C-alpha positions as CSV (number, residue, x, y, z in Angstrom):
1,X,-14.4,5.4,-111.5
2,X,-13.2,2.2,-110.4
3,X,-10.6,3.6,-107.8
4,X,-13.4,4.2,-105.1
5,X,-16.1,2.3,-106.2
6,X,-17.6,0.2,-103.4
7,X,-14.6,1.1,-101.1
8,X,-14.2,2.8,-97.9
9,X,-12.3,6.0,-97.6
10,X,-11.4,8.2,-94.8
11,X,-10.3,11.9,-94.8
12,X,-8.2,13.2,-92.2
13,X,-8.9,17.0,-91.5
14,X,-11.8,16.2,-93.5
15,X,-13.8,19.2,-92.3
16,X,-11.0,21.9,-94.1
17,X,-11.6,23.3,-97.7
18,X,-9.8,20.3,-99.0
19,X,-11.7,17.9,-97.2
20,X,-15.3,19.2,-98.4
21,X,-14.3,19.9,-102.0
22,X,-12.7,16.0,-101.9
23,X,-15.6,14.8,-100.4
24,X,-18.0,16.1,-102.5
25,X,-16.3,14.8,-105.8
26,X,-15.5,11.4,-104.4
27,X,-19.3,11.1,-103.4
28,X,-20.7,12.6,-106.4
29,X,-18.4,10.7,-109.2
30,X,-17.0,7.5,-107.5
31,X,-19.7,5.6,-105.7
32,X,-17.9,4.7,-102.7
33,X,-19.3,2.5,-100.1
34,X,-18.3,5.0,-97.3
35,X,-16.6,8.1,-97.0
36,X,-15.5,8.9,-93.2
37,X,-14.5,12.5,-92.1
38,X,-12.0,12.3,-89.3
39,X,-11.4,15.6,-87.6
40,X,-11.7,17.1,-83.8
41,X,-13.8,20.1,-84.3
42,X,-17.3,19.1,-83.7
43,X,-18.9,22.6,-84.9
44,X,-17.4,21.9,-88.0
45,X,-18.3,18.6,-88.4
46,X,-21.9,19.6,-87.5
47,X,-21.9,22.6,-90.0
48,X,-20.3,19.9,-92.7
49,X,-23.3,17.5,-91.9
50,X,-26.0,20.0,-92.6
51,X,-24.1,20.7,-96.1
52,X,-23.7,17.1,-96.9
53,X,-27.1,16.0,-95.6
54,X,-28.4,14.6,-98.9
55,X,-25.6,12.1,-98.9
56,X,-26.6,8.6,-97.1
57,X,-22.8,7.0,-97.2
58,X,-21.1,9.9,-95.3
59,X,-19.8,9.3,-91.7
60,X,-18.5,11.6,-89.3
61,X,-15.8,10.7,-86.5
62,X,-14.7,13.0,-83.9
63,X,-10.9,12.5,-83.3
64,X,-7.4,13.9,-83.5
65,X,-4.7,12.6,-85.5
66,X,-2.4,12.9,-82.6
67,X,-4.4,9.9,-80.6
68,X,-3.3,6.7,-82.3
69,X,-6.0,4.5,-80.9
70,X,-8.7,6.6,-81.8
71,X,-7.4,6.5,-85.4
72,X,-6.8,2.8,-85.1
73,X,-10.7,2.5,-84.5
74,X,-11.7,5.1,-87.2
75,X,-9.5,2.9,-89.5
76,X,-11.6,-0.3,-89.2
77,X,-12.4,-1.9,-92.5
78,X,-10.9,1.4,-94.5
79,X,-9.8,0.5,-97.8
80,X,-7.8,4.3,-98.8
81,X,-6.7,7.2,-96.5
82,X,-6.2,10.8,-97.6
83,X,-4.0,12.4,-95.0
84,X,-5.1,16.0,-95.3
85,X,-4.8,17.0,-91.4
86,X,-2.1,19.6,-90.4
87,X,-1.5,22.9,-88.5
88,X,-0.3,24.9,-91.2
89,X,-0.5,28.7,-90.5
90,X,3.5,29.7,-90.6
91,X,3.5,32.8,-88.3
92,X,1.3,30.5,-85.7
93,X,3.7,27.3,-86.0
94,X,6.8,29.5,-85.3
95,X,5.3,30.9,-82.2
96,X,3.6,27.2,-81.5
97,X,6.3,25.0,-82.8
98,X,5.8,22.2,-80.3
99,X,1.7,22.0,-81.6
100,X,3.1,21.7,-85.0
101,X,5.6,18.9,-84.1
102,X,2.5,17.0,-82.2
103,X,0.2,17.3,-85.0
104,X,2.2,17.1,-88.4
105,X,5.4,14.6,-87.3
106,X,3.5,12.6,-84.4
107,X,0.0,12.6,-86.3
108,X,1.9,11.5,-89.5
109,X,3.6,8.5,-87.5
110,X,0.2,7.7,-86.2
111,X,-1.7,7.6,-89.2
112,X,1.4,5.3,-90.9
113,X,1.2,2.9,-87.6
114,X,-2.6,2.6,-87.4
115,X,-3.1,2.1,-91.5
116,X,-0.4,-0.8,-91.2
117,X,-2.0,-2.2,-88.3
118,X,-5.6,-1.9,-89.8
119,X,-4.4,-3.3,-93.5
120,X,-5.6,-0.1,-95.4
121,X,-4.2,-0.5,-98.9
122,X,-3.6,3.0,-100.2
123,X,-2.6,6.2,-98.4
124,X,-1.9,9.5,-100.0
125,X,-0.5,12.5,-97.6
126,X,-0.7,16.0,-98.6
127,X,2.3,18.2,-98.6
128,X,3.2,21.6,-99.3
129,X,5.7,23.8,-101.2
130,X,7.1,24.6,-98.0
131,X,8.7,21.5,-97.4
132,X,11.2,21.5,-100.0
133,X,14.3,23.2,-98.4
134,X,12.4,24.7,-95.6
135,X,13.0,27.7,-93.6
136,X,10.2,27.7,-91.1
137,X,9.0,25.3,-88.8
138,X,6.0,24.5,-90.8
139,X,7.9,23.4,-93.6
140,X,10.3,21.3,-91.7
141,X,7.3,19.3,-90.0
142,X,5.9,18.5,-93.4
143,X,9.5,17.4,-94.8
144,X,9.5,15.3,-91.7
145,X,6.2,14.0,-92.4
146,X,7.0,13.5,-96.4
147,X,10.1,11.1,-95.5
148,X,7.8,9.3,-93.2
149,X,5.6,8.4,-95.7
150,X,8.1,7.6,-98.1
151,X,10.3,5.1,-95.9
152,X,6.9,3.8,-94.3
153,X,6.7,1.6,-97.4
154,X,10.0,-0.2,-96.3
155,X,7.5,-1.4,-93.2
156,X,4.5,-2.5,-95.5
157,X,6.5,-5.0,-97.8
158,X,5.5,-6.1,-101.5
159,X,1.5,-6.6,-100.6
160,X,1.0,-4.5,-97.6
161,X,-0.4,-0.9,-97.3
162,X,1.2,1.7,-100.1
163,X,2.0,5.4,-99.0
164,X,2.7,8.1,-100.9
165,X,2.8,12.0,-100.9
166,X,1.2,14.5,-103.0
167,X,3.2,17.9,-102.7
168,X,1.6,21.4,-104.1
169,X,1.7,25.2,-104.1
170,X,-0.9,27.8,-102.6
171,X,-4.5,26.7,-103.1
172,X,-6.5,29.8,-104.3
173,X,-9.3,30.5,-102.0
174,X,-8.5,28.0,-99.3
175,X,-8.8,29.3,-95.8
176,X,-5.9,31.8,-95.0
177,X,-5.0,32.1,-98.4
178,X,-4.1,35.6,-99.7
179,X,-6.7,35.7,-102.3
180,X,-9.5,36.0,-100.3
181,X,-7.7,38.2,-98.2
182,X,-7.0,40.6,-101.0
183,X,-10.8,40.4,-101.9
184,X,-11.8,41.5,-98.7
185,X,-9.1,44.3,-98.3
186,X,-10.1,45.7,-101.8
187,X,-13.1,47.4,-100.0
188,X,-10.6,49.4,-98.1
189,X,-8.7,50.5,-101.1
190,X,-5.1,49.4,-99.8
191,X,-3.7,45.9,-100.1
192,X,-0.4,45.1,-98.0
193,X,2.2,43.4,-99.8
194,X,5.0,41.7,-97.7
195,X,7.9,41.9,-100.5
196,X,6.9,42.7,-104.2
197,X,9.6,40.3,-105.5
198,X,7.7,37.4,-103.9
199,X,6.3,34.7,-106.3
200,X,4.4,31.6,-105.2
201,X,2.7,28.9,-107.0
202,X,-1.1,28.2,-107.5
203,X,-3.1,25.8,-107.9
204,X,-7.0,25.6,-107.8
205,X,-9.0,23.7,-105.0
206,X,-10.7,21.4,-107.5
207,X,-7.2,21.0,-109.4
208,X,-5.5,19.8,-106.3
209,X,-8.3,17.2,-105.3
210,X,-8.4,15.6,-108.7
211,X,-4.5,15.3,-108.6
212,X,-4.8,13.4,-105.4
213,X,-7.5,11.1,-106.7
214,X,-5.2,10.5,-109.9
215,X,-2.4,9.5,-107.6
216,X,-4.3,7.0,-105.9
217,X,-4.5,5.1,-109.0
218,X,-1.0,5.4,-110.6
219,X,1.0,5.2,-107.1
220,X,3.3,2.5,-106.6
221,X,4.5,3.3,-103.1
222,X,7.0,5.9,-102.3
223,X,6.5,8.7,-104.7
224,X,6.3,12.4,-104.1
225,X,3.9,13.6,-106.8
226,X,4.3,17.2,-107.9
227,X,2.1,18.8,-110.3
228,X,3.2,21.2,-113.1
229,X,1.3,24.5,-112.1
230,X,1.4,28.1,-112.6
231,X,3.4,30.9,-110.7
232,X,2.6,34.3,-110.3
233,X,4.1,37.4,-108.8
234,X,2.6,38.9,-105.6
235,X,2.4,42.4,-107.2
236,X,0.6,40.9,-110.4
237,X,-2.0,39.2,-108.0
238,X,-2.3,42.5,-106.1
239,X,-3.2,44.4,-109.4
240,X,-5.6,41.7,-110.8
241,X,-7.7,41.6,-107.5
242,X,-7.1,45.3,-107.1
243,X,-6.6,47.3,-110.0
244,X,-7.4,50.5,-108.2
245,X,-6.1,49.9,-104.9
246,X,-2.8,51.5,-103.7
247,X,-0.3,48.8,-102.3
248,X,1.7,49.0,-99.1
249,X,4.6,47.4,-98.3
250,X,4.6,45.8,-94.7
251,X,7.6,43.5,-94.9
252,X,8.1,39.6,-94.9
253,X,6.6,37.6,-92.1
254,X,8.4,35.1,-89.9
255,X,9.1,32.1,-91.5
256,X,8.3,33.5,-95.1
257,X,10.4,33.1,-98.4
258,X,10.7,35.1,-101.4
259,X,10.3,32.5,-103.6
260,X,8.8,28.9,-102.9
261,X,10.6,25.7,-104.4
262,X,9.0,22.2,-104.9
263,X,11.9,20.1,-106.3
264,X,15.7,21.0,-105.2
265,X,18.5,20.3,-106.7
266,X,19.3,17.5,-104.6
267,X,15.9,15.5,-105.4
268,X,16.6,16.0,-109.1
269,X,18.7,12.9,-109.5
270,X,15.4,10.8,-108.3
271,X,13.0,12.8,-110.3
272,X,11.0,11.9,-113.3
273,X,8.8,14.2,-115.7
274,X,5.7,13.0,-116.8
275,X,2.9,14.8,-118.9
276,X,1.3,16.3,-116.1
277,X,3.5,16.3,-113.1
278,X,7.0,15.3,-111.6
279,X,7.6,12.5,-109.7
280,X,10.4,12.3,-107.1
281,X,11.1,8.5,-106.7
282,X,12.4,7.1,-103.6
283,X,16.2,6.4,-103.1
284,X,15.6,3.1,-101.7
285,X,16.9,-0.6,-103.0
286,X,13.2,-1.7,-103.1
287,X,12.1,0.7,-105.7
288,X,14.1,0.0,-108.8
289,X,11.5,-2.3,-110.3
290,X,8.7,0.0,-109.8
291,X,10.1,3.1,-111.4
292,X,7.8,5.2,-113.1
293,X,8.2,5.7,-117.3
294,X,9.0,9.2,-118.1
295,X,12.2,11.2,-119.0
296,X,15.0,11.9,-116.3
297,X,15.0,15.5,-115.4
298,X,18.3,17.4,-116.2
299,X,21.3,17.4,-113.5
300,X,20.9,20.4,-111.4
301,X,17.1,21.1,-111.9
302,X,14.9,22.9,-109.6
303,X,11.4,23.5,-109.7
304,X,10.9,26.9,-108.3
305,X,8.2,29.7,-108.4
306,X,10.6,32.3,-109.7
307,X,11.9,30.3,-112.9
308,X,8.7,28.4,-113.8
309,X,7.8,28.0,-117.2
310,X,4.1,28.3,-116.4
311,X,2.6,31.6,-115.4
312,X,-0.8,32.5,-114.1
313,X,-2.4,35.5,-116.2
314,X,-4.5,38.1,-114.9
315,X,-7.6,37.1,-116.5
316,X,-7.3,33.6,-115.5
317,X,-6.8,34.8,-111.9
318,X,-9.7,36.8,-112.0
319,X,-12.2,34.2,-113.3
320,X,-10.9,32.3,-110.2
321,X,-11.5,35.1,-108.0
322,X,-15.1,35.5,-109.0
323,X,-16.2,31.9,-108.2
324,X,-15.0,32.5,-104.5
């Protein structure tokens, strides 16, 4: 409980699926002095205010991560930042690349510079499996964001703001996820499949939130934390959700991969394995003394959804789907 007790936390993009779940867990379990939701949509903030009306220590701050001056105002007195704001829909970002760059890259720069200016103690930025060896614009912007947050520790010094990154796969039930889409399409009796070979990493919203919170405790500054999570094939996913449905192959979308990778071979030389996750450690000369305990992964290691040792079983997915 001590990590957030009596602290002020700000969540960028706090009205999203992650932000709402994270807010509820922090408010219910960690006794913060204040939790600030920073986002740009007044309607979503209004709706979230109604849902969180029982909490007296939550505040709502309208603003965009593209606006550094507004961020600096919002970060006054803030101890910890969870950076969840992003434009993340792959096809939309392929069509609107400059918007993705403004939010995902310039927004990351603004969060870093405003946090340094305000003396924030710790910042955890959310990443995605698409940031590893990216082939789409969304993944490329998030890779750039990851690099910015890792290198930001060079500016903060030994006693300044600590920055790290959490990278994980598809969140079951989040907005835009294939799981609620399949549940909706099941009523029509036909599930559209982009490619029957496709595999993805899966994590629940609560698992993602708790993993982020855990890394606030063990971060030393500069790491990319990658949880050990299961994979599932898209055809198995379709059978689990709509066992009596037909499937229709519709073709892969622009910017999609067949399989997702969260750690590539080139990162393996800097990666350590812990019981619950992998840690990609920064390759900077200031890092050696901060190294995490754990075993080095083997040469040529790759953490990919198609060769994962953990697979999500149908009954496990059905149990998750029934809660959506």
